[in-house]
FIKEKE-252133 format. One record per residue (C-alpha): x, y, z; residue in three letters; residue number from 0. Coordinates in steps of 0.001 Angstrom, whole numbers. Example, Ala and Ser with C-alpha at 12.3 -4.5 7.8 and 13.67 -1.06 7.14 Angstrom:
! residues 2
{r {12300, -4500, 7800}, "ala", 0}
{r {13670, -1060, 7140}, "ser", 1}
! end
This chain:
! residues 92
{r {96382, 72239, 126678}, "unk", 0}
{r {97508, 73720, 123368}, "unk", 1}
{r {95164, 75500, 121009}, "unk", 2}
{r {95071, 75531, 117255}, "unk", 3}
{r {93360, 77590, 114556}, "unk", 4}
{r {92925, 76263, 111027}, "unk", 5}
{r {91060, 77285, 107916}, "unk", 6}
{r {89765, 74622, 105550}, "unk", 7}
{r {87898, 74391, 102260}, "unk", 8}
{r {85632, 71384, 101864}, "unk", 9}
{r {84807, 70259, 98332}, "unk", 10}
{r {82299, 67792, 96961}, "unk", 11}
{r {78541, 67739, 97326}, "unk", 12}
{r {78552, 70004, 100373}, "unk", 13}
{r {75974, 72686, 99569}, "unk", 14}
{r {72267, 72054, 99806}, "unk", 15}
{r {72697, 69129, 102204}, "unk", 16}
{r {72749, 70927, 105585}, "unk", 17}
{r {76551, 70925, 105767}, "unk", 18}
{r {76867, 74330, 107476}, "unk", 19}
{r {74290, 73496, 110156}, "unk", 20}
{r {75873, 70098, 110757}, "unk", 21}
{r {79309, 71737, 110992}, "unk", 22}
{r {78039, 74234, 113564}, "unk", 23}
{r {76475, 71451, 115665}, "unk", 24}
{r {79633, 69321, 115568}, "unk", 25}
{r {81906, 72286, 116327}, "unk", 26}
{r {79771, 73291, 119303}, "unk", 27}
{r {79841, 69705, 120641}, "unk", 28}
{r {83634, 69841, 120500}, "unk", 29}
{r {83822, 73287, 122115}, "unk", 30}
{r {85258, 74996, 119044}, "unk", 31}
{r {84964, 78635, 118011}, "unk", 32}
{r {84994, 79923, 114448}, "unk", 33}
{r {82678, 80027, 111475}, "unk", 34}
{r {81479, 78185, 108378}, "unk", 35}
{r {80147, 79568, 105098}, "unk", 36}
{r {79209, 78556, 101563}, "unk", 37}
{r {81633, 79678, 98869}, "unk", 38}
{r {81010, 80511, 95215}, "unk", 39}
{r {81656, 77436, 93129}, "unk", 40}
{r {79999, 75006, 95530}, "unk", 41}
{r {82602, 74544, 98266}, "unk", 42}
{r {82324, 75309, 101987}, "unk", 43}
{r {84977, 77187, 103961}, "unk", 44}
{r {85428, 76975, 107737}, "unk", 45}
{r {87615, 78535, 110408}, "unk", 46}
{r {88093, 76219, 113393}, "unk", 47}
{r {89730, 77255, 116655}, "unk", 48}
{r {90090, 75438, 119952}, "unk", 49}
{r {91924, 72657, 121732}, "unk", 50}
{r {94348, 70872, 119416}, "unk", 51}
{r {92625, 67508, 119963}, "unk", 52}
{r {89168, 68961, 119276}, "unk", 53}
{r {90342, 70606, 116039}, "unk", 54}
{r {91902, 67306, 114920}, "unk", 55}
{r {88627, 65482, 115671}, "unk", 56}
{r {86618, 68087, 113753}, "unk", 57}
{r {88883, 67699, 110730}, "unk", 58}
{r {88154, 63957, 110775}, "unk", 59}
{r {84416, 64593, 111022}, "unk", 60}
{r {84559, 67050, 108108}, "unk", 61}
{r {86029, 64310, 105911}, "unk", 62}
{r {82777, 62359, 106400}, "unk", 63}
{r {80232, 65187, 106608}, "unk", 64}
{r {76524, 64827, 107297}, "unk", 65}
{r {74165, 62363, 105670}, "unk", 66}
{r {73606, 63404, 102082}, "unk", 67}
{r {77009, 65026, 101674}, "unk", 68}
{r {79803, 63585, 99560}, "unk", 69}
{r {83149, 65054, 100619}, "unk", 70}
{r {85860, 64773, 97981}, "unk", 71}
{r {88504, 66953, 99654}, "unk", 72}
{r {89298, 68837, 102851}, "unk", 73}
{r {91973, 71345, 101891}, "unk", 74}
{r {94033, 73106, 104555}, "unk", 75}
{r {94380, 76835, 103864}, "unk", 76}
{r {96613, 79401, 105542}, "unk", 77}
{r {94453, 81007, 108250}, "unk", 78}
{r {96066, 84408, 107810}, "unk", 79}
{r {95145, 86982, 110413}, "unk", 80}
{r {91618, 86166, 111512}, "unk", 81}
{r {89421, 87451, 114274}, "unk", 82}
{r {88017, 84306, 115851}, "unk", 83}
{r {84553, 84789, 117348}, "unk", 84}
{r {83906, 83555, 120885}, "unk", 85}
{r {81363, 81047, 119557}, "unk", 86}
{r {80789, 79133, 116314}, "unk", 87}
{r {78772, 80890, 113625}, "unk", 88}
{r {77268, 80323, 110231}, "unk", 89}
{r {78220, 83193, 107954}, "unk", 90}
{r {76058, 84141, 104997}, "unk", 91}
! end
């Protein structure tokens, strides 16, 4: 089983709709580690790490988002050198 780590920025109506909590729930269901946080300007950024198939599934789920969200873009970012937590966290 191969693993993958990606960083993404999600744009659209993604703040104030429970997006971070939904992302944490979905990531935990898929067994992913990483984090999610609100960004200045209204976007959400997330670091996702885990089994390649689980990361791919999470990327698909992020394109839909939770009820109330309107996702206009999921942008792949270079992950750089990141310390990946053992669990999935919401950062403030």
